[in-house]
mmCIF file of the N, C-alpha and C atoms, coordinates in Angstrom:
data_MODEL
# 
_entry.id   MODEL 
# 
loop_
_atom_site.group_PDB 
_atom_site.id 
_atom_site.type_symbol 
_atom_site.label_atom_id 
_atom_site.label_alt_id 
_atom_site.label_comp_id 
_atom_site.label_asym_id 
_atom_site.label_entity_id 
_atom_site.label_seq_id 
_atom_site.pdbx_PDB_ins_code 
_atom_site.Cartn_x 
_atom_site.Cartn_y 
_atom_site.Cartn_z 
_atom_site.occupancy 
_atom_site.B_iso_or_equiv 
_atom_site.pdbx_formal_charge 
_atom_site.auth_seq_id 
_atom_site.auth_comp_id 
_atom_site.auth_asym_id 
_atom_site.auth_atom_id 
_atom_site.pdbx_PDB_model_num 
ATOM 1   N N  . MET A 1 1  ? -9.648  0.311   -58.120 1.00 0.00 ? 1  MET A N  1 
ATOM 2   C CA . MET A 1 1  ? -8.411  -0.399  -57.836 1.00 0.00 ? 1  MET A CA 1 
ATOM 3   C C  . MET A 1 1  ? -8.656  -1.302  -56.626 1.00 0.00 ? 1  MET A C  1 
ATOM 4   N N  . CYS A 1 2  ? -8.195  -2.531  -56.711 1.00 0.00 ? 2  CYS A N  1 
ATOM 5   C CA . CYS A 1 2  ? -8.375  -3.448  -55.579 1.00 0.00 ? 2  CYS A CA 1 
ATOM 6   C C  . CYS A 1 2  ? -7.352  -3.134  -54.494 1.00 0.00 ? 2  CYS A C  1 
ATOM 7   N N  . ALA A 1 3  ? -7.642  -3.603  -53.294 1.00 0.00 ? 3  ALA A N  1 
ATOM 8   C CA . ALA A 1 3  ? -6.781  -3.316  -52.141 1.00 0.00 ? 3  ALA A CA 1 
ATOM 9   C C  . ALA A 1 3  ? -5.376  -3.848  -52.348 1.00 0.00 ? 3  ALA A C  1 
ATOM 10  N N  . GLU A 1 4  ? -5.255  -4.975  -52.997 1.00 0.00 ? 4  GLU A N  1 
ATOM 11  C CA . GLU A 1 4  ? -3.933  -5.565  -53.220 1.00 0.00 ? 4  GLU A CA 1 
ATOM 12  C C  . GLU A 1 4  ? -3.094  -4.687  -54.143 1.00 0.00 ? 4  GLU A C  1 
ATOM 13  N N  . ALA A 1 5  ? -3.709  -4.144  -55.192 1.00 0.00 ? 5  ALA A N  1 
ATOM 14  C CA . ALA A 1 5  ? -2.984  -3.266  -56.122 1.00 0.00 ? 5  ALA A CA 1 
ATOM 15  C C  . ALA A 1 5  ? -2.605  -1.959  -55.429 1.00 0.00 ? 5  ALA A C  1 
ATOM 16  N N  . ALA A 1 6  ? -3.485  -1.461  -54.574 1.00 0.00 ? 6  ALA A N  1 
ATOM 17  C CA . ALA A 1 6  ? -3.179  -0.234  -53.843 1.00 0.00 ? 6  ALA A CA 1 
ATOM 18  C C  . ALA A 1 6  ? -2.034  -0.451  -52.862 1.00 0.00 ? 6  ALA A C  1 
ATOM 19  N N  . ALA A 1 7  ? -1.957  -1.666  -52.304 1.00 0.00 ? 7  ALA A N  1 
ATOM 20  C CA . ALA A 1 7  ? -0.902  -1.959  -51.335 1.00 0.00 ? 7  ALA A CA 1 
ATOM 21  C C  . ALA A 1 7  ? 0.460   -2.162  -52.001 1.00 0.00 ? 7  ALA A C  1 
ATOM 22  N N  . ALA A 1 8  ? 0.459   -2.541  -53.269 1.00 0.00 ? 8  ALA A N  1 
ATOM 23  C CA . ALA A 1 8  ? 1.725   -2.783  -53.981 1.00 0.00 ? 8  ALA A CA 1 
ATOM 24  C C  . ALA A 1 8  ? 1.667   -2.150  -55.371 1.00 0.00 ? 8  ALA A C  1 
ATOM 25  N N  . PRO A 1 9  ? 1.563   -0.805  -55.440 1.00 0.00 ? 9  PRO A N  1 
ATOM 26  C CA . PRO A 1 9  ? 1.397   -0.157  -56.741 1.00 0.00 ? 9  PRO A CA 1 
ATOM 27  C C  . PRO A 1 9  ? 2.589   -0.332  -57.682 1.00 0.00 ? 9  PRO A C  1 
ATOM 28  N N  . ASP A 1 10 ? 3.769   -0.570  -57.132 1.00 0.00 ? 10 ASP A N  1 
ATOM 29  C CA . ASP A 1 10 ? 4.955   -0.730  -57.967 1.00 0.00 ? 10 ASP A CA 1 
ATOM 30  C C  . ASP A 1 10 ? 5.259   -2.179  -58.304 1.00 0.00 ? 10 ASP A C  1 
ATOM 31  N N  . ASP A 1 11 ? 4.429   -3.101  -57.834 1.00 0.00 ? 11 ASP A N  1 
ATOM 32  C CA . ASP A 1 11 ? 4.675   -4.523  -58.077 1.00 0.00 ? 11 ASP A CA 1 
ATOM 33  C C  . ASP A 1 11 ? 3.365   -5.211  -58.436 1.00 0.00 ? 11 ASP A C  1 
ATOM 34  N N  . PRO A 1 12 ? 2.902   -5.026  -59.685 1.00 0.00 ? 12 PRO A N  1 
ATOM 35  C CA . PRO A 1 12 ? 1.619   -5.609  -60.074 1.00 0.00 ? 12 PRO A CA 1 
ATOM 36  C C  . PRO A 1 12 ? 1.602   -7.140  -59.982 1.00 0.00 ? 12 PRO A C  1 
ATOM 37  N N  . ALA A 1 13 ? 2.736   -7.797  -60.196 1.00 0.00 ? 13 ALA A N  1 
ATOM 38  C CA . ALA A 1 13 ? 2.779   -9.255  -60.095 1.00 0.00 ? 13 ALA A CA 1 
ATOM 39  C C  . ALA A 1 13 ? 2.492   -9.701  -58.659 1.00 0.00 ? 13 ALA A C  1 
ATOM 40  N N  . ALA A 1 14 ? 3.080   -9.031  -57.687 1.00 0.00 ? 14 ALA A N  1 
ATOM 41  C CA . ALA A 1 14 ? 2.827   -9.366  -56.282 1.00 0.00 ? 14 ALA A CA 1 
ATOM 42  C C  . ALA A 1 14 ? 1.378   -9.073  -55.916 1.00 0.00 ? 14 ALA A C  1 
ATOM 43  N N  . ALA A 1 15 ? 0.841   -7.972  -56.423 1.00 0.00 ? 15 ALA A N  1 
ATOM 44  C CA . ALA A 1 15 ? -0.553  -7.630  -56.149 1.00 0.00 ? 15 ALA A CA 1 
ATOM 45  C C  . ALA A 1 15 ? -1.486  -8.690  -56.732 1.00 0.00 ? 15 ALA A C  1 
ATOM 46  N N  . PHE A 1 16 ? -1.204  -9.125  -57.943 1.00 0.00 ? 16 PHE A N  1 
ATOM 47  C CA . PHE A 1 16 ? -2.018  -10.156 -58.575 1.00 0.00 ? 16 PHE A CA 1 
ATOM 48  C C  . PHE A 1 16 ? -1.929  -11.467 -57.802 1.00 0.00 ? 16 PHE A C  1 
ATOM 49  N N  . ASN A 1 17 ? -0.749  -11.832 -57.370 1.00 0.00 ? 17 ASN A N  1 
ATOM 50  C CA . ASN A 1 17 ? -0.587  -13.065 -56.594 1.00 0.00 ? 17 ASN A CA 1 
ATOM 51  C C  . ASN A 1 17 ? -1.344  -12.992 -55.270 1.00 0.00 ? 17 ASN A C  1 
ATOM 52  N N  . ALA A 1 18 ? -1.307  -11.850 -54.600 1.00 0.00 ? 18 ALA A N  1 
ATOM 53  C CA . ALA A 1 18 ? -2.042  -11.684 -53.344 1.00 0.00 ? 18 ALA A CA 1 
ATOM 54  C C  . ALA A 1 18 ? -3.543  -11.790 -53.585 1.00 0.00 ? 18 ALA A C  1 
ATOM 55  N N  . TYR A 1 19 ? -4.001  -11.163 -54.651 1.00 0.00 ? 19 TYR A N  1 
ATOM 56  C CA . TYR A 1 19 ? -5.427  -11.222 -54.998 1.00 0.00 ? 19 TYR A CA 1 
ATOM 57  C C  . TYR A 1 19 ? -5.838  -12.652 -55.320 1.00 0.00 ? 19 TYR A C  1 
ATOM 58  N N  . THR A 1 20 ? -5.031  -13.339 -56.083 1.00 0.00 ? 20 THR A N  1 
ATOM 59  C CA . THR A 1 20 ? -5.330  -14.723 -56.467 1.00 0.00 ? 20 THR A CA 1 
ATOM 60  C C  . THR A 1 20 ? -5.434  -15.613 -55.240 1.00 0.00 ? 20 THR A C  1 
ATOM 61  N N  . GLN A 1 21 ? -4.509  -15.461 -54.305 1.00 0.00 ? 21 GLN A N  1 
ATOM 62  C CA . GLN A 1 21 ? -4.535  -16.290 -53.097 1.00 0.00 ? 21 GLN A CA 1 
ATOM 63  C C  . GLN A 1 21 ? -5.795  -16.026 -52.274 1.00 0.00 ? 21 GLN A C  1 
ATOM 64  N N  . GLU A 1 22 ? -6.159  -14.761 -52.148 1.00 0.00 ? 22 GLU A N  1 
ATOM 65  C CA . GLU A 1 22 ? -7.359  -14.422 -51.386 1.00 0.00 ? 22 GLU A CA 1 
ATOM 66  C C  . GLU A 1 22 ? -8.605  -14.997 -52.052 1.00 0.00 ? 22 GLU A C  1 
ATOM 67  N N  . ARG A 1 23 ? -8.699  -14.898 -53.348 1.00 0.00 ? 23 ARG A N  1 
ATOM 68  C CA . ARG A 1 23 ? -9.877  -15.375 -54.073 1.00 0.00 ? 23 ARG A CA 1 
ATOM 69  C C  . ARG A 1 23 ? -9.928  -16.897 -54.139 1.00 0.00 ? 23 ARG A C  1 
ATOM 70  N N  . TYR A 1 24 ? -8.778  -17.540 -54.143 1.00 0.00 ? 24 TYR A N  1 
ATOM 71  C CA . TYR A 1 24 ? -8.701  -18.999 -54.248 1.00 0.00 ? 24 TYR A CA 1 
ATOM 72  C C  . TYR A 1 24 ? -9.506  -19.665 -53.135 1.00 0.00 ? 24 TYR A C  1 
ATOM 73  N N  . LEU A 1 25 ? -9.278  -19.261 -51.893 1.00 0.00 ? 25 LEU A N  1 
ATOM 74  C CA . LEU A 1 25 ? -9.974  -19.864 -50.768 1.00 0.00 ? 25 LEU A CA 1 
ATOM 75  C C  . LEU A 1 25 ? -11.460 -19.520 -50.773 1.00 0.00 ? 25 LEU A C  1 
ATOM 76  N N  . ARG A 1 26 ? -11.780 -18.296 -51.144 1.00 0.00 ? 26 ARG A N  1 
ATOM 77  C CA . ARG A 1 26 ? -13.189 -17.891 -51.166 1.00 0.00 ? 26 ARG A CA 1 
ATOM 78  C C  . ARG A 1 26 ? -13.967 -18.643 -52.240 1.00 0.00 ? 26 ARG A C  1 
ATOM 79  N N  . THR A 1 27 ? -13.404 -18.783 -53.416 1.00 0.00 ? 27 THR A N  1 
ATOM 80  C CA . THR A 1 27 ? -14.124 -19.503 -54.473 1.00 0.00 ? 27 THR A CA 1 
ATOM 81  C C  . THR A 1 27 ? -14.233 -20.991 -54.153 1.00 0.00 ? 27 THR A C  1 
ATOM 82  N N  . ALA A 1 28 ? -13.221 -21.553 -53.516 1.00 0.00 ? 28 ALA A N  1 
ATOM 83  C CA . ALA A 1 28 ? -13.296 -22.966 -53.109 1.00 0.00 ? 28 ALA A CA 1 
ATOM 84  C C  . ALA A 1 28 ? -14.426 -23.144 -52.095 1.00 0.00 ? 28 ALA A C  1 
ATOM 85  N N  . ARG A 1 29 ? -14.502 -22.260 -51.123 1.00 0.00 ? 29 ARG A N  1 
ATOM 86  C CA . ARG A 1 29 ? -15.570 -22.354 -50.122 1.00 0.00 ? 29 ARG A CA 1 
ATOM 87  C C  . ARG A 1 29 ? -16.936 -22.203 -50.778 1.00 0.00 ? 29 ARG A C  1 
ATOM 88  N N  . THR A 1 30 ? -17.049 -21.291 -51.733 1.00 0.00 ? 30 THR A N  1 
ATOM 89  C CA . THR A 1 30 ? -18.318 -21.078 -52.426 1.00 0.00 ? 30 THR A CA 1 
ATOM 90  C C  . THR A 1 30 ? -18.749 -22.337 -53.163 1.00 0.00 ? 30 THR A C  1 
ATOM 91  N N  . GLN A 1 31 ? -17.833 -22.982 -53.855 1.00 0.00 ? 31 GLN A N  1 
ATOM 92  C CA . GLN A 1 31 ? -18.159 -24.199 -54.593 1.00 0.00 ? 31 GLN A CA 1 
ATOM 93  C C  . GLN A 1 31 ? -18.548 -25.341 -53.663 1.00 0.00 ? 31 GLN A C  1 
ATOM 94  N N  . ILE A 1 32 ? -17.796 -25.514 -52.595 1.00 0.00 ? 32 ILE A N  1 
ATOM 95  C CA . ILE A 1 32 ? -18.094 -26.590 -51.643 1.00 0.00 ? 32 ILE A CA 1 
ATOM 96  C C  . ILE A 1 32 ? -19.460 -26.362 -50.993 1.00 0.00 ? 32 ILE A C  1 
ATOM 97  N N  . MET A 1 33 ? -19.714 -25.138 -50.569 1.00 0.00 ? 33 MET A N  1 
ATOM 98  C CA . MET A 1 33 ? -20.982 -24.858 -49.899 1.00 0.00 ? 33 MET A CA 1 
ATOM 99  C C  . MET A 1 33 ? -22.165 -24.954 -50.861 1.00 0.00 ? 33 MET A C  1 
ATOM 100 N N  . ALA A 1 34 ? -21.974 -24.627 -52.119 1.00 0.00 ? 34 ALA A N  1 
ATOM 101 C CA . ALA A 1 34 ? -23.047 -24.787 -53.099 1.00 0.00 ? 34 ALA A CA 1 
ATOM 102 C C  . ALA A 1 34 ? -23.433 -26.260 -53.214 1.00 0.00 ? 34 ALA A C  1 
ATOM 103 N N  . ARG A 1 35 ? -22.454 -27.128 -53.216 1.00 0.00 ? 35 ARG A N  1 
ATOM 104 C CA . ARG A 1 35 ? -22.737 -28.564 -53.287 1.00 0.00 ? 35 ARG A CA 1 
ATOM 105 C C  . ARG A 1 35 ? -23.439 -29.038 -52.012 1.00 0.00 ? 35 ARG A C  1 
ATOM 106 N N  . VAL A 1 36 ? -22.927 -28.609 -50.858 1.00 0.00 ? 36 VAL A N  1 
ATOM 107 C CA . VAL A 1 36 ? -23.517 -29.007 -49.576 1.00 0.00 ? 36 VAL A CA 1 
ATOM 108 C C  . VAL A 1 36 ? -24.959 -28.519 -49.482 1.00 0.00 ? 36 VAL A C  1 
ATOM 109 N N  . TYR A 1 37 ? -25.185 -27.235 -49.774 1.00 0.00 ? 37 TYR A N  1 
ATOM 110 C CA . TYR A 1 37 ? -26.541 -26.697 -49.684 1.00 0.00 ? 37 TYR A CA 1 
ATOM 111 C C  . TYR A 1 37 ? -27.467 -27.357 -50.701 1.00 0.00 ? 37 TYR A C  1 
ATOM 112 N N  . GLY A 1 38 ? -26.953 -27.671 -51.875 1.00 0.00 ? 38 GLY A N  1 
ATOM 113 C CA . GLY A 1 38 ? -27.770 -28.357 -52.871 1.00 0.00 ? 38 GLY A CA 1 
ATOM 114 C C  . GLY A 1 38 ? -28.254 -29.702 -52.367 1.00 0.00 ? 38 GLY A C  1 
ATOM 115 N N  . GLU A 1 39 ? -27.349 -30.481 -51.792 1.00 0.00 ? 39 GLU A N  1 
ATOM 116 C CA . GLU A 1 39 ? -27.725 -31.781 -51.243 1.00 0.00 ? 39 GLU A CA 1 
ATOM 117 C C  . GLU A 1 39 ? -28.645 -31.612 -50.033 1.00 0.00 ? 39 GLU A C  1 
ATOM 118 N N  . PHE A 1 40 ? -28.372 -30.619 -49.236 1.00 0.00 ? 40 PHE A N  1 
ATOM 119 C CA . PHE A 1 40 ? -29.135 -30.339 -48.023 1.00 0.00 ? 40 PHE A CA 1 
ATOM 120 C C  . PHE A 1 40 ? -30.581 -29.957 -48.349 1.00 0.00 ? 40 PHE A C  1 
ATOM 121 N N  . TYR A 1 41 ? -30.752 -29.041 -49.272 1.00 0.00 ? 41 TYR A N  1 
ATOM 122 C CA . TYR A 1 41 ? -32.085 -28.548 -49.571 1.00 0.00 ? 41 TYR A CA 1 
ATOM 123 C C  . TYR A 1 41 ? -32.902 -29.485 -50.449 1.00 0.00 ? 41 TYR A C  1 
ATOM 124 N N  . HIS A 1 42 ? -32.257 -30.365 -51.169 1.00 0.00 ? 42 HIS A N  1 
ATOM 125 C CA . HIS A 1 42 ? -32.978 -31.297 -52.028 1.00 0.00 ? 42 HIS A CA 1 
ATOM 126 C C  . HIS A 1 42 ? -33.036 -32.691 -51.428 1.00 0.00 ? 42 HIS A C  1 
ATOM 127 N N  . ALA A 1 43 ? -32.794 -32.796 -50.140 1.00 0.00 ? 43 ALA A N  1 
ATOM 128 C CA . ALA A 1 43 ? -32.812 -34.087 -49.457 1.00 0.00 ? 43 ALA A CA 1 
ATOM 129 C C  . ALA A 1 43 ? -34.218 -34.671 -49.461 1.00 0.00 ? 43 ALA A C  1 
ATOM 130 N N  . ARG A 1 44 ? -34.270 -35.997 -49.331 1.00 0.00 ? 44 ARG A N  1 
ATOM 131 C CA . ARG A 1 44 ? -35.554 -36.696 -49.254 1.00 0.00 ? 44 ARG A CA 1 
ATOM 132 C C  . ARG A 1 44 ? -35.517 -37.695 -48.115 1.00 0.00 ? 44 ARG A C  1 
ATOM 133 N N  . GLY A 1 45 ? -36.678 -38.148 -47.736 1.00 0.00 ? 45 GLY A N  1 
ATOM 134 C CA . GLY A 1 45 ? -36.771 -39.205 -46.741 1.00 0.00 ? 45 GLY A CA 1 
ATOM 135 C C  . GLY A 1 45 ? -36.252 -38.788 -45.372 1.00 0.00 ? 45 GLY A C  1 
ATOM 136 N N  . VAL A 1 46 ? -35.548 -39.727 -44.740 1.00 0.00 ? 46 VAL A N  1 
ATOM 137 C CA . VAL A 1 46 ? -35.027 -39.506 -43.393 1.00 0.00 ? 46 VAL A CA 1 
ATOM 138 C C  . VAL A 1 46 ? -34.076 -38.317 -43.363 1.00 0.00 ? 46 VAL A C  1 
ATOM 139 N N  . THR A 1 47 ? -33.276 -38.166 -44.388 1.00 0.00 ? 47 THR A N  1 
ATOM 140 C CA . THR A 1 47 ? -32.344 -37.038 -44.437 1.00 0.00 ? 47 THR A CA 1 
ATOM 141 C C  . THR A 1 47 ? -33.101 -35.716 -44.402 1.00 0.00 ? 47 THR A C  1 
ATOM 142 N N  . ALA A 1 48 ? -34.207 -35.635 -45.114 1.00 0.00 ? 48 ALA A N  1 
ATOM 143 C CA . ALA A 1 48 ? -35.025 -34.418 -45.108 1.00 0.00 ? 48 ALA A CA 1 
ATOM 144 C C  . ALA A 1 48 ? -35.642 -34.191 -43.732 1.00 0.00 ? 48 ALA A C  1 
ATOM 145 N N  . GLU A 1 49 ? -36.061 -35.258 -43.089 1.00 0.00 ? 49 GLU A N  1 
ATOM 146 C CA . GLU A 1 49 ? -36.627 -35.122 -41.743 1.00 0.00 ? 49 GLU A CA 1 
ATOM 147 C C  . GLU A 1 49 ? -35.582 -34.591 -40.765 1.00 0.00 ? 49 GLU A C  1 
ATOM 148 N N  . LEU A 1 50 ? -34.374 -35.124 -40.842 1.00 0.00 ? 50 LEU A N  1 
ATOM 149 C CA . LEU A 1 50 ? -33.293 -34.656 -39.972 1.00 0.00 ? 50 LEU A CA 1 
ATOM 150 C C  . LEU A 1 50 ? -32.958 -33.191 -40.252 1.00 0.00 ? 50 LEU A C  1 
ATOM 151 N N  . ARG A 1 51 ? -32.924 -32.828 -41.525 1.00 0.00 ? 51 ARG A N  1 
ATOM 152 C CA . ARG A 1 51 ? -32.678 -31.434 -41.890 1.00 0.00 ? 51 ARG A CA 1 
ATOM 153 C C  . ARG A 1 51 ? -33.734 -30.526 -41.297 1.00 0.00 ? 51 ARG A C  1 
ATOM 154 N N  . ASP A 1 52 ? -34.987 -30.934 -41.433 1.00 0.00 ? 52 ASP A N  1 
ATOM 155 C CA . ASP A 1 52 ? -36.082 -30.120 -40.918 1.00 0.00 ? 52 ASP A CA 1 
ATOM 156 C C  . ASP A 1 52 ? -36.002 -29.966 -39.401 1.00 0.00 ? 52 ASP A C  1 
ATOM 157 N N  . MET A 1 53 ? -35.604 -31.031 -38.714 1.00 0.00 ? 53 MET A N  1 
ATOM 158 C CA . MET A 1 53 ? -35.457 -30.962 -37.261 1.00 0.00 ? 53 MET A CA 1 
ATOM 159 C C  . MET A 1 53 ? -34.303 -30.031 -36.873 1.00 0.00 ? 53 MET A C  1 
ATOM 160 N N  . ALA A 1 54 ? -33.245 -30.061 -37.671 1.00 0.00 ? 54 ALA A N  1 
ATOM 161 C CA . ALA A 1 54 ? -32.054 -29.272 -37.348 1.00 0.00 ? 54 ALA A CA 1 
ATOM 162 C C  . ALA A 1 54 ? -32.246 -27.784 -37.603 1.00 0.00 ? 54 ALA A C  1 
ATOM 163 N N  . VAL A 1 55 ? -32.932 -27.437 -38.669 1.00 0.00 ? 55 VAL A N  1 
ATOM 164 C CA . VAL A 1 55 ? -33.021 -26.015 -39.033 1.00 0.00 ? 55 VAL A CA 1 
ATOM 165 C C  . VAL A 1 55 ? -34.450 -25.495 -39.117 1.00 0.00 ? 55 VAL A C  1 
ATOM 166 N N  . GLY A 1 56 ? -35.400 -26.315 -38.800 1.00 0.00 ? 56 GLY A N  1 
ATOM 167 C CA . GLY A 1 56 ? -36.808 -25.908 -38.906 1.00 0.00 ? 56 GLY A CA 1 
ATOM 168 C C  . GLY A 1 56 ? -37.176 -24.726 -38.034 1.00 0.00 ? 56 GLY A C  1 
ATOM 169 N N  . GLY A 1 57 ? -36.485 -24.549 -36.924 1.00 0.00 ? 57 GLY A N  1 
ATOM 170 C CA . GLY A 1 57 ? -36.803 -23.453 -36.014 1.00 0.00 ? 57 GLY A CA 1 
ATOM 171 C C  . GLY A 1 57 ? -36.080 -22.162 -36.309 1.00 0.00 ? 57 GLY A C  1 
ATOM 172 N N  . ARG A 1 58 ? -35.259 -22.152 -37.341 1.00 0.00 ? 58 ARG A N  1 
ATOM 173 C CA . ARG A 1 58 ? -34.511 -20.936 -37.688 1.00 0.00 ? 58 ARG A CA 1 
ATOM 174 C C  . ARG A 1 58 ? -35.423 -19.867 -38.251 1.00 0.00 ? 58 ARG A C  1 
ATOM 175 N N  . THR A 1 59 ? -35.094 -18.635 -37.920 1.00 0.00 ? 59 THR A N  1 
ATOM 176 C CA . THR A 1 59 ? -35.789 -17.509 -38.547 1.00 0.00 ? 59 THR A CA 1 
ATOM 177 C C  . THR A 1 59 ? -35.110 -17.225 -39.888 1.00 0.00 ? 59 THR A C  1 
ATOM 178 N N  . VAL A 1 60 ? -35.748 -16.406 -40.682 1.00 0.00 ? 60 VAL A N  1 
ATOM 179 C CA . VAL A 1 60 ? -35.158 -16.016 -41.962 1.00 0.00 ? 60 VAL A CA 1 
ATOM 180 C C  . VAL A 1 60 ? -33.814 -15.335 -41.724 1.00 0.00 ? 60 VAL A C  1 
ATOM 181 N N  . GLU A 1 61 ? -33.760 -14.480 -40.718 1.00 0.00 ? 61 GLU A N  1 
ATOM 182 C CA . GLU A 1 61 ? -32.524 -13.759 -40.418 1.00 0.00 ? 61 GLU A CA 1 
ATOM 183 C C  . GLU A 1 61 ? -31.401 -14.717 -40.039 1.00 0.00 ? 61 GLU A C  1 
ATOM 184 N N  . GLU A 1 62 ? -31.722 -15.725 -39.244 1.00 0.00 ? 62 GLU A N  1 
ATOM 185 C CA . GLU A 1 62 ? -30.711 -16.712 -38.861 1.00 0.00 ? 62 GLU A CA 1 
ATOM 186 C C  . GLU A 1 62 ? -30.220 -17.497 -40.074 1.00 0.00 ? 62 GLU A C  1 
ATOM 187 N N  . SER A 1 63 ? -31.116 -17.773 -40.991 1.00 0.00 ? 63 SER A N  1 
ATOM 188 C CA . SER A 1 63 ? -30.706 -18.465 -42.214 1.00 0.00 ? 63 SER A CA 1 
ATOM 189 C C  . SER A 1 63 ? -29.758 -17.599 -43.035 1.00 0.00 ? 63 SER A C  1 
ATOM 190 N N  . TYR A 1 64 ? -30.080 -16.315 -43.140 1.00 0.00 ? 64 TYR A N  1 
ATOM 191 C CA . TYR A 1 64 ? -29.204 -15.407 -43.876 1.00 0.00 ? 64 TYR A CA 1 
ATOM 192 C C  . TYR A 1 64 ? -27.861 -15.221 -43.185 1.00 0.00 ? 64 TYR A C  1 
ATOM 193 N N  . ASP A 1 65 ? -27.862 -15.250 -41.867 1.00 0.00 ? 65 ASP A N  1 
ATOM 194 C CA . ASP A 1 65 ? -26.607 -15.131 -41.129 1.00 0.00 ? 65 ASP A CA 1 
ATOM 195 C C  . ASP A 1 65 ? -25.642 -16.261 -41.498 1.00 0.00 ? 65 ASP A C  1 
ATOM 196 N N  . GLY A 1 66 ? -26.194 -17.432 -41.820 1.00 0.00 ? 66 GLY A N  1 
ATOM 197 C CA . GLY A 1 66 ? -25.362 -18.572 -42.185 1.00 0.00 ? 66 GLY A CA 1 
ATOM 198 C C  . GLY A 1 66 ? -24.617 -18.397 -43.490 1.00 0.00 ? 66 GLY A C  1 
ATOM 199 N N  . ILE A 1 67 ? -25.109 -17.509 -44.345 1.00 0.00 ? 67 ILE A N  1 
ATOM 200 C CA . ILE A 1 67 ? -24.434 -17.277 -45.633 1.00 0.00 ? 67 ILE A CA 1 
ATOM 201 C C  . ILE A 1 67 ? -23.948 -15.837 -45.781 1.00 0.00 ? 67 ILE A C  1 
ATOM 202 N N  . ALA A 1 68 ? -23.909 -15.114 -44.680 1.00 0.00 ? 68 ALA A N  1 
ATOM 203 C CA . ALA A 1 68 ? -23.460 -13.715 -44.730 1.00 0.00 ? 68 ALA A CA 1 
ATOM 204 C C  . ALA A 1 68 ? -22.043 -13.589 -45.274 1.00 0.00 ? 68 ALA A C  1 
ATOM 205 N N  . TRP A 1 69 ? -21.208 -14.583 -45.025 1.00 0.00 ? 69 TRP A N  1 
ATOM 206 C CA . TRP A 1 69 ? -19.833 -14.552 -45.521 1.00 0.00 ? 69 TRP A CA 1 
ATOM 207 C C  . TRP A 1 69 ? -19.793 -14.438 -47.040 1.00 0.00 ? 69 TRP A C  1 
ATOM 208 N N  . LEU A 1 70 ? -20.820 -14.994 -47.714 1.00 0.00 ? 70 LEU A N  1 
ATOM 209 C CA . LEU A 1 70 ? -20.822 -14.984 -49.173 1.00 0.00 ? 70 LEU A CA 1 
ATOM 210 C C  . LEU A 1 70 ? -21.095 -13.587 -49.722 1.00 0.00 ? 70 LEU A C  1 
ATOM 211 N N  . TYR A 1 71 ? -21.980 -12.860 -49.079 1.00 0.00 ? 71 TYR A N  1 
ATOM 212 C CA . TYR A 1 71 ? -22.366 -11.558 -49.587 1.00 0.00 ? 71 TYR A CA 1 
ATOM 213 C C  . TYR A 1 71 ? -21.735 -10.400 -48.827 1.00 0.00 ? 71 TYR A C  1 
ATOM 214 N N  . GLY A 1 72 ? -21.118 -10.692 -47.712 1.00 0.00 ? 72 GLY A N  1 
ATOM 215 C CA . GLY A 1 72 ? -20.552 -9.646  -46.887 1.00 0.00 ? 72 GLY A CA 1 
ATOM 216 C C  . GLY A 1 72 ? -19.103 -9.335  -47.157 1.00 0.00 ? 72 GLY A C  1 
ATOM 217 N N  . GLY A 1 73 ? -18.504 -9.982  -48.114 1.00 0.00 ? 73 GLY A N  1 
ATOM 218 C CA . GLY A 1 73 ? -17.090 -9.733  -48.424 1.00 0.00 ? 73 GLY A CA 1 
ATOM 219 C C  . GLY A 1 73 ? -16.225 -10.926 -48.090 1.00 0.00 ? 73 GLY A C  1 
ATOM 220 N N  . PRO A 1 74 ? -14.934 -10.778 -48.251 1.00 0.00 ? 74 PRO A N  1 
ATOM 221 C CA . PRO A 1 74 ? -14.026 -11.918 -48.071 1.00 0.00 ? 74 PRO A CA 1 
ATOM 222 C C  . PRO A 1 74 ? -13.933 -12.444 -46.666 1.00 0.00 ? 74 PRO A C  1 
# 
């Protein structure tokens, strides 16, 4: 059972609406960031050089920290 349904067991419509609102923002962020990261990682030329200068010194852990929101929950 999701947290929203547990919080409103007698009102499934309200629980569904709460769940939908929470997921709406998360899925929008996921789609936007997928596009941004796609352009970022497939950059060429000067854009690729700037990207490399900006994030070239990051460790693997720091890179994962940047996307922890995606795998760490809402």
